[in-house]
C-alpha positions as CSV (number, residue, x, y, z in Angstrom):
1,M,-8.1,5.9,1.3
2,L,-8.2,2.4,2.6
3,N,-5.2,1.0,4.8
4,H,-5.1,-2.8,4.7
5,H,-3.0,-5.3,6.8
6,A,-3.5,-8.9,5.4
7,K,-2.8,-12.3,7.0
8,S,0.8,-13.0,7.5
9,R,2.5,-16.0,5.9
10,Y,4.1,-17.3,9.2
11,N,1.9,-20.3,9.5
12,G,2.7,-21.4,6.0
13,R,2.4,-19.6,2.8
14,M,0.0,-21.9,1.0
15,I,-2.2,-22.5,4.1
16,T,-2.9,-18.7,4.5
17,D,-3.0,-17.7,0.8
18,E,-6.8,-18.2,0.9
19,Q,-7.2,-15.9,3.8
20,R,-5.4,-13.1,2.0
21,T,-7.4,-13.9,-1.2
22,N,-10.6,-13.9,0.5
23,A,-9.6,-10.4,2.4
24,A,-9.0,-9.1,-1.3
25,L,-12.6,-10.2,-2.5
26,D,-14.0,-8.6,0.7
27,L,-12.2,-5.3,-0.2
28,I,-13.6,-5.5,-3.8
29,D,-17.1,-5.9,-2.4
30,Y,-16.5,-2.8,-0.1
31,I,-15.1,-0.7,-3.1
32,Y,-17.9,-1.4,-5.3
33,Q,-20.3,-0.1,-2.8
34,A,-18.1,2.9,-1.8
35,P,-19.7,6.5,-2.2
36,T,-16.8,7.5,-4.5
37,E,-14.9,6.2,-7.5
38,Y,-11.6,8.0,-6.3
39,V,-10.0,5.1,-4.2
40,A,-6.4,4.5,-3.1
41,L,-5.6,1.1,-1.3
42,L,-2.4,0.5,0.5
43,G,-0.8,-1.1,3.4
44,D,1.0,-4.3,4.2
45,F,-0.5,-7.1,2.1
46,N,2.2,-9.8,3.0
47,D,2.0,-10.6,-0.8
48,T,3.7,-9.4,-3.9
49,P,2.1,-7.8,-7.0
50,D,2.4,-11.1,-8.8
51,D,0.5,-12.9,-5.9
52,R,-3.0,-14.2,-6.1
53,S,-4.5,-11.5,-3.7
54,L,-3.0,-8.8,-5.6
55,N,-4.0,-9.9,-9.0
56,T,-7.3,-10.5,-7.7
57,L,-7.4,-6.8,-6.5
58,E,-6.4,-5.6,-9.9
59,R,-8.8,-7.4,-11.8
60,G,-11.8,-7.3,-9.4
61,I,-12.4,-11.2,-9.7
62,T,-10.5,-14.3,-8.3
63,S,-7.2,-14.5,-10.2
64,P,-4.3,-16.8,-10.1
65,I,-0.7,-16.2,-9.0
66,L,1.1,-15.0,-12.0
67,I,4.0,-12.7,-13.3
68,E,2.3,-9.8,-15.3
69,N,2.8,-6.1,-15.8
70,V,-0.4,-5.0,-17.2
71,N,-2.6,-2.3,-15.5
72,G,-5.6,-3.8,-13.8
73,S,-9.1,-3.0,-14.8
74,F,-10.4,-2.7,-11.3
75,L,-7.5,-1.3,-9.6
76,I,-4.2,-0.2,-10.9
77,N,-1.2,-1.3,-9.0
78,I,1.4,1.7,-9.3
79,T,4.2,-0.4,-7.6
80,E,4.4,-3.0,-10.3
81,P,7.2,-1.1,-12.1
82,L,9.5,-1.8,-9.0
83,T,9.0,-5.5,-9.5
84,L,10.5,-4.9,-12.9
85,K,13.6,-3.6,-11.1
86,A,13.6,-6.5,-8.7
87,H,12.9,-4.3,-5.8
88,V,11.8,-5.5,-2.5
89,S,10.5,-3.8,0.9
90,F,10.9,-6.9,3.1
91,G,13.8,-8.8,4.3
92,L,16.5,-6.1,3.9
93,K,19.2,-6.2,6.4
94,S,22.5,-4.3,7.2
95,L,24.4,-6.4,4.4
96,D,22.1,-4.5,1.8
97,K,23.7,-1.1,2.4
98,T,25.5,0.5,-0.4
99,D,29.3,1.3,0.0
100,S,28.9,4.9,-1.4
101,I,29.7,8.1,0.7
102,V,26.2,8.7,1.4
103,R,25.2,5.4,2.6
104,L,21.8,4.2,1.4
105,V,19.6,0.8,1.2
106,N,19.9,-1.0,-2.2
107,P,16.4,-2.5,-2.5
108,S,17.1,-4.2,-5.7
109,I,17.7,-7.9,-5.1
110,P,18.2,-10.0,-8.5
111,G,16.0,-13.1,-8.8
112,S,13.7,-12.1,-6.0
113,R,10.5,-11.9,-8.0
114,K,10.9,-15.4,-9.6
115,E,12.0,-16.7,-6.3
116,N,8.7,-15.5,-4.7
117,I,6.7,-17.5,-7.7
118,D,8.8,-20.5,-7.3
119,N,8.7,-20.8,-3.5
120,F,4.9,-20.8,-3.6
121,L,4.6,-24.4,-4.9
122,N,7.4,-25.5,-2.3
123,D,5.7,-23.5,0.4
124,I,9.1,-21.9,1.4
125,P,8.9,-18.4,2.6
126,A,10.4,-15.8,0.5
127,R,13.4,-14.4,2.0
128,K,12.9,-10.9,0.3
129,A,9.8,-9.5,-1.4
130,L,7.6,-6.5,-2.2
131,Y,5.0,-6.6,0.4
132,Y,3.8,-2.8,0.3
133,P,1.8,-2.5,-2.9
134,I,-0.2,0.7,-3.5
135,L,-3.2,0.4,-5.7
136,V,-5.6,3.1,-7.1
137,S,-8.9,3.2,-9.1
138,P,-8.5,4.2,-12.8
139,A,-10.8,7.2,-12.1
140,L,-8.2,8.5,-9.5
141,I,-5.4,8.1,-12.0
142,T,-7.1,10.5,-14.3
143,L,-6.7,13.2,-11.8
144,F,-3.0,13.0,-11.7
145,S,-1.1,15.8,-13.4
146,Q,2.0,14.0,-13.8
147,P,3.1,10.3,-13.8
148,T,3.1,8.6,-10.5
149,A,6.2,6.6,-9.6
150,A,6.2,4.5,-6.5
151,K,9.4,4.5,-4.5
152,I,11.0,2.6,-1.7
153,F,12.3,4.5,1.5
154,D,16.2,3.9,1.0
155,E,17.6,5.5,4.0
156,V,19.7,3.3,6.3
157,V,17.7,4.3,9.3
158,G,15.0,1.9,8.0
159,I,17.3,-1.2,8.6
160,D,19.6,0.0,11.4
161,G,19.7,-2.2,14.3
162,N,19.1,-6.0,14.5
163,D,15.9,-8.1,14.6
164,D,15.0,-7.0,18.0
165,T,15.8,-3.2,17.7
166,Q,15.2,-2.1,14.1
167,A,12.0,-0.2,13.7
168,S,10.5,-2.7,11.2
169,D,11.1,-5.8,8.9
170,H,9.6,-3.8,6.2
171,L,10.9,-0.6,4.3
172,P,8.0,1.9,3.5
173,V,6.8,2.2,0.0
174,Y,5.4,5.5,-0.9
175,V,4.1,7.7,-3.9
176,D,3.5,11.4,-4.5
177,F,0.1,12.2,-5.8
178,H,0.0,15.4,-7.9
179,C,-3.3,16.9,-8.8
180,S,-2.6,20.4,-10.3
181,D,-6.4,21.2,-10.9
182,S,-7.0,20.8,-7.1
183,D,-6.1,23.2,-4.3
184,A,-3.7,21.7,-1.8
185,P,-5.5,20.3,1.1
186,K,-4.5,21.1,4.8
187,L,-4.9,17.8,6.5
188,R,-4.9,17.3,10.2
189,I,-5.2,14.1,12.2
190,T,-8.2,14.9,14.5
191,A,-8.8,11.5,16.1
192,L,-6.2,8.6,16.5
193,L,-6.8,5.3,18.4
194,S,-4.1,3.0,17.3
195,N,-4.1,0.4,20.2
196,P,-7.3,0.2,22.0
197,L,-7.8,-1.7,25.1
198,G,-8.9,-5.3,24.4
199,S,-9.5,-6.5,20.9
200,D,-8.0,-4.3,18.1
201,S,-10.5,-5.7,15.5
202,G,-12.9,-3.0,14.5
203,N,-11.8,-0.8,17.2
204,E,-8.9,0.9,15.9
205,L,-9.5,4.6,14.5
206,I,-7.8,7.4,12.5
207,Q,-9.6,10.4,11.5
208,I,-8.0,12.8,9.0
209,Q,-9.9,16.2,8.5
210,N,-9.4,18.6,5.7
211,F,-9.1,22.2,7.0
212,G,-8.2,23.5,3.3
213,I,-10.2,25.1,0.5
214,V,-13.1,22.5,0.8
215,F,-13.7,23.1,4.4
216,K,-13.7,26.9,4.0
217,E,-16.4,26.7,1.1
218,K,-18.7,24.6,3.3
219,L,-18.2,27.0,6.3
220,L,-18.7,30.0,3.9
221,S,-22.0,28.3,2.6
222,K,-23.2,27.7,6.1
223,M,-22.5,31.2,7.1
224,L,-24.5,32.7,4.2
225,H,-27.2,30.2,4.8
226,L,-27.5,31.6,8.5
227,K,-27.4,35.1,7.3
228,M,-30.1,34.5,4.9
229,K,-32.2,33.2,7.6
């Protein structure tokens, strides 16, 4: 599982596009050399599923900015169905709350997908966009016991407050993976360094360990090995 945070668009979308695309190419090289074919890539891409960096990640080669809804051959973007519904994760404010009794965030912004494409040539920042894609390898998809459907966190706590006090300028995008043939893992965060002193680059750390069935099998194997000795 890889977490990615790409270059922001603040210095100009066209100027920074190359940095996000080059980062995508670096990720492709890394995944090609990974010791497993089961890969999930997620995070804050600062680009939508139609942008050049995401299309590049899907195909495994440099690709243009393009509206498309076809599963990639290198990585499959399971958030693309959200773009068909014009869902966004960035730029939502208090005005985007529903008026129902149970108040939720309405992440569907008609025209946002086309606006993202049109604004690229004008180098105008997209006001609202889907910046939290989730990509998985085709091999990982084969393990899922039921269809995966990405969702956008729609509780109003995600956008409560103003620009200075709200938790984030993004709503989280998430998906539940169901693998019925595998035992449920028991995951624990065993090490975390989210904001080290000095430069964060290359020094941030999160270590997640599985204390479930895989861990028990390894422990049992080790005990049997020691017993045989």
